[in-house]
RODO-2510 file (C-alpha; in nm, 4 decimals, decimal comma):
residues 246
     n   res          X          Y          Z
     1     x    16,6520    16,7367     2,4644
     2     x    16,4190    16,7798     2,1894
     3     x    16,1012    16,5527     2,2040
     4     x    15,8262    16,4836     1,9445
     5     x    15,5125    16,3182     2,0685
     6     x    15,2784    16,1830     1,8387
     7     x    14,9283    16,1620     1,9817
     8     x    14,6477    15,9720     1,8575
     9     x    14,3145    15,9859     2,0722
    10     x    13,9770    16,0748     1,9350
    11     x    13,8788    16,2712     2,2599
    12     x    14,1073    16,5723     2,2534
    13     x    13,9962    16,7457     2,5779
    14     x    13,8846    16,5071     2,8356
    15     x    14,0533    16,1661     2,7898
    16     x    14,2968    16,0263     3,0224
    17     x    14,5424    16,0070     2,7444
    18     x    14,5191    16,3891     2,6975
    19     x    14,5817    16,4461     3,0842
    20     x    14,8922    16,2292     3,0257
    21     x    15,0233    16,4476     2,7440
    22     x    14,9685    16,7554     2,9074
    23     x    15,1012    16,6680     3,2260
    24     x    15,4255    16,5238     3,0590
    25     x    15,4718    16,8308     2,8444
    26     x    15,4328    17,0682     3,1412
    27     x    15,7132    16,8694     3,3205
    28     x    15,9240    16,8353     3,0136
    29     x    15,9078    17,2317     2,9418
    30     x    15,9496    17,3153     3,3238
    31     x    16,2940    17,1212     3,2985
    32     x    16,4161    17,2847     3,0165
    33     x    16,3395    17,0303     2,7152
    34     x    16,1797    17,1513     2,3920
    35     x    15,8666    16,9494     2,2744
    36     x    15,7022    16,9359     1,9497
    37     x    15,3448    16,7625     1,9353
    38     x    15,1892    16,6048     1,6375
    39     x    14,8106    16,5646     1,7587
    40     x    14,6795    16,3791     1,4640
    41     x    14,2989    16,3629     1,5373
    42     x    14,3297    16,7587     1,5924
    43     x    14,5555    16,8093     1,2679
    44     x    14,2945    16,5768     1,0791
    45     x    14,5889    16,4064     0,9496
    46     x    14,5354    16,2113     0,6406
    47     x    14,6269    15,8396     0,7313
    48     x    14,5750    15,6951     0,3856
    49     x    14,8876    15,6498     0,1912
    50     x    14,7759    15,7570    -0,1860
    51     x    14,9001    15,9358    -0,5147
    52     x    14,8170    16,2637    -0,3531
    53     x    15,1365    16,2337    -0,1243
    54     x    15,3138    16,3135    -0,4449
    55     x    15,3473    16,6332    -0,6408
    56     x    15,4745    16,4465    -0,9251
    57     x    15,4947    16,0792    -1,0200
    58     x    15,7747    15,8508    -1,1586
    59     x    15,5354    15,5885    -1,2647
    60     x    15,2170    15,7500    -1,3270
    61     x    15,0820    15,4412    -1,5072
    62     x    15,0608    15,2365    -1,1765
    63     x    15,1150    15,3497    -0,8276
    64     x    15,4380    15,1794    -0,6611
    65     x    15,4253    15,3741    -0,3449
    66     x    15,7547    15,2847    -0,1992
    67     x    15,9225    15,3883    -0,5493
    68     x    15,7396    15,6909    -0,5665
    69     x    15,8285    15,7874    -0,1976
    70     x    16,2105    15,7607    -0,3078
    71     x    16,1383    15,9472    -0,6166
    72     x    15,9702    16,2304    -0,4323
    73     x    16,2511    16,2524    -0,1912
    74     x    16,5058    16,2833    -0,4502
    75     x    16,3170    16,5710    -0,6531
    76     x    16,1367    16,7395    -0,3338
    77     x    15,7924    16,6429    -0,4779
    78     x    15,6435    16,5426    -0,1454
    79     x    15,3235    16,6775    -0,0291
    80     x    15,3193    16,9555     0,2362
    81     x    15,1825    16,7689     0,5307
    82     x    15,4551    16,5095     0,5107
    83     x    15,7329    16,7351     0,4748
    84     x    15,6158    16,8940     0,7902
    85     x    15,6053    16,5706     0,9892
    86     x    15,9610    16,4583     0,8521
    87     x    16,0885    16,8027     0,9743
    88     x    15,9732    16,7446     1,3078
    89     x    16,0775    16,3714     1,2919
    90     x    16,4460    16,4583     1,1976
    91     x    16,4595    16,7558     1,4397
    92     x    16,3870    16,5465     1,7515
    93     x    16,6162    16,3641     1,9827
    94     x    16,3502    16,1421     2,1133
    95     x    16,0096    16,0221     1,9500
    96     x    15,7128    15,9286     2,1632
    97     x    15,4268    15,7526     2,0090
    98     x    15,1287    15,7853     2,2333
    99     x    14,8078    15,6314     2,1799
   100     x    14,5321    15,3735     2,3449
   101     x    14,5878    15,0357     2,2423
   102     x    14,3296    14,9294     1,9571
   103     x    14,3120    14,5562     1,8911
   104     x    14,6687    14,4965     2,0115
   105     x    14,8143    14,7885     1,8035
   106     x    14,7879    15,1735     1,7512
   107     x    14,4886    15,3434     1,6044
   108     x    14,4649    15,3703     1,2235
   109     x    14,5845    15,7261     1,1935
   110     x    14,8942    15,6777     1,3873
   111     x    14,9587    15,3837     1,1488
   112     x    14,8818    15,5998     0,8759
   113     x    15,1454    15,8441     1,0090
   114     x    15,4033    15,5686     1,0097
   115     x    15,3150    15,4711     0,6490
   116     x    15,3308    15,8257     0,5057
   117     x    15,6106    15,9734     0,7065
   118     x    15,8697    15,6916     0,7404
   119     x    16,0045    15,7350     0,3815
   120     x    16,1919    15,4929     0,1645
   121     x    16,5377    15,6125     0,0818
   122     x    16,5138    15,8662     0,3746
   123     x    16,4164    15,6578     0,6886
   124     x    16,4478    15,2997     0,5592
   125     x    16,5752    15,1388     0,2229
   126     x    16,8681    15,1678     0,0250
   127     x    17,0754    15,0033     0,2660
   128     x    16,8993    15,2119     0,5645
   129     x    16,7776    14,9438     0,8267
   130     x    16,8464    14,8315     1,2017
   131     x    17,1825    14,9636     1,2792
   132     x    17,2179    15,1737     0,9615
   133     x    16,8532    15,3095     0,9750
   134     x    16,7954    15,6476     0,8579
   135     x    16,6740    15,7335     1,2337
   136     x    17,0033    15,5964     1,3868
   137     x    17,1073    15,7984     1,6935
   138     x    16,7617    15,9125     1,8066
   139     x    16,5563    15,7356     2,0577
   140     x    16,2064    15,6065     2,0677
   141     x    15,9505    15,5037     2,3141
   142     x    15,5644    15,4038     2,3192
   143     x    15,3143    15,5197     2,5661
   144     x    14,9898    15,3259     2,5485
   145     x    14,6707    15,2577     2,7911
   146     x    14,4736    14,9503     2,7856
   147     x    14,1090    14,8475     2,8726
   148     x    14,2483    14,5362     3,0611
   149     x    14,4635    14,4912     3,3632
   150     x    14,8325    14,4140     3,3551
   151     x    14,7802    14,0375     3,4629
   152     x    14,5849    13,9936     3,1516
   153     x    14,8748    14,1062     2,9364
   154     x    15,1364    13,8871     3,1224
   155     x    15,3135    13,6205     2,9364
   156     x    15,0828    13,3394     3,1006
   157     x    14,7785    13,6030     3,0843
   158     x    14,4601    13,5868     2,8853
   159     x    14,5834    13,8317     2,6452
   160     x    14,9311    13,7361     2,6114
   161     x    15,2698    13,9409     2,6938
   162     x    15,2428    14,2944     2,6030
   163     x    15,5970    14,2958     2,4617
   164     x    15,4549    14,0558     2,1892
   165     x    15,1612    14,2810     2,1213
   166     x    15,3998    14,5755     2,0589
   167     x    15,6545    14,3727     1,8790
   168     x    15,5676    14,4802     1,5213
   169     x    15,5956    14,8549     1,6598
   170     x    15,9213    14,8091     1,8414
   171     x    16,0864    14,5981     1,6106
   172     x    15,9162    14,6336     1,2977
   173     x    15,8763    15,0026     1,2894
   174     x    16,0994    15,1627     1,5362
   175     x    16,4352    14,9356     1,5556
   176     x    16,4149    14,8838     1,1839
   177     x    16,4408    15,2142     1,1215
   178     x    16,7387    15,2659     1,3317
   179     x    16,5949    15,4052     1,6960
   180     x    16,7410    15,2996     2,0333
   181     x    16,4040    15,1731     2,1481
   182     x    16,3163    15,2239     2,5185
   183     x    16,0805    14,9859     2,7127
   184     x    15,7192    15,1226     2,6807
   185     x    15,5114    15,3003     2,9329
   186     x    15,1637    15,1330     2,9877
   187     x    14,8732    15,2727     3,1836
   188     x    14,6918    14,9736     3,2763
   189     x    14,2956    15,0024     3,2718
   190     x    14,2580    15,3535     3,3569
   191     x    13,9099    15,3635     3,3177
   192     x    13,8821    15,0993     3,5845
   193     x    14,1060    15,2452     3,8538
   194     x    14,0639    15,5433     4,1064
   195     x    14,1795    15,9144     4,0708
   196     x    14,4745    15,8440     4,2688
   197     x    14,5999    15,5779     4,0306
   198     x    14,5457    15,7839     3,7379
   199     x    14,7392    16,0411     3,8925
   200     x    15,0379    15,7963     3,9749
   201     x    15,0368    15,6831     3,5859
   202     x    15,0597    16,0629     3,5230
   203     x    15,3594    16,1340     3,7377
   204     x    15,4987    15,7852     3,6309
   205     x    15,5033    15,8625     3,2809
   206     x    15,6391    16,2441     3,3254
   207     x    15,9329    16,0734     3,5015
   208     x    15,9815    15,8130     3,2317
   209     x    16,0180    16,0949     2,9526
   210     x    16,2423    16,3092     3,2023
   211     x    16,4662    16,0210     3,2168
   212     x    16,4352    15,8890     2,8632
   213     x    16,7751    16,0243     2,7664
   214     x    16,9720    15,7821     3,0027
   215     x    16,7288    15,4766     3,0067
   216     x    16,8751    15,1611     2,8926
   217     x    16,6902    15,0615     2,5601
   218     x    16,5668    14,7170     2,4933
   219     x    16,7694    14,4617     2,3057
   220     x    16,7388    14,3587     1,9667
   221     x    16,9175    14,1729     1,6900
   222     x    17,1318    14,3823     1,4296
   223     x    17,2162    14,2331     1,1059
   224     x    17,5528    14,0749     1,2107
   225     x    17,3776    13,8185     1,4068
   226     x    17,2114    13,6804     1,0888
   227     x    17,3919    13,4818     0,7778
   228     x    17,3655    13,5326     0,4063
   229     x    17,0324    13,3263     0,4226
   230     x    16,8913    13,5709     0,6609
   231     x    16,8754    13,3078     0,9366
   232     x    17,0137    13,3809     1,2760
   233     x    17,3725    13,2385     1,3146
   234     x    17,4134    12,9134     1,5387
   235     x    17,6715    13,1094     1,7598
   236     x    17,3922    13,3538     1,8491
   237     x    17,1357    13,3034     2,1138
   238     x    16,7752    13,4612     2,0553
   239     x    16,7163    13,7482     2,3097
   240     x    16,3871    13,9192     2,1953
   241     x    16,0438    13,8023     2,1982
   242     x    16,0255    13,7665     1,8382
   243     x    16,3179    13,5536     1,7764
   244     x    16,3440    13,2062     1,9009
   245     x    16,4658    12,8327     1,7990
   246     x    16,2579    12,5071     1,8089
***
């Protein structure tokens, strides 16, 4: 299998997240898999979507970013750093997004990677979404770590269900673009546990990645579950944390 791990942590050498990454990559390579890493901080990746992402513009008078993405795809006018990340994205079988949880989400540098690399007309748009998304046939998984304990991120916990916190990533970024989305790996409060527990996290994460090609994906709704008004059909029962009926 071909793995792309997009990694975002500002402490590149001595962080717990880095130890997770290094251990997992070693295990994947030893098992004969191929791995590419986009270490966003080490790359000094530009997270801000701007006019500089395009060598030429269709609408020079006013930046319409999604439309310029489409134009740049059709005319091969994307900046070199975006093209390099696209090559990795379409090369991989499994995308792993690895980051510490910042304000119930990913660090800004990784959100910027999504903004700039998930391109209109190639990854989404022009009829590409959910079951027809441009990344259909690939798998994706989130790996994150928290400052709080697992009980805090339970459905009745102080901070709420972790699956709700990650909904915008799982559903809005990954499922929307066609991925089969795997259950996330979460290392709970690694700075508050002992070395033995951190070692367990490393081993469990590596095992999760090694098994990711056979892991049962999470359940989501596709467009067939919704009517022409974009509302869920009466015959369909909600089955995700983001859909419900009063």
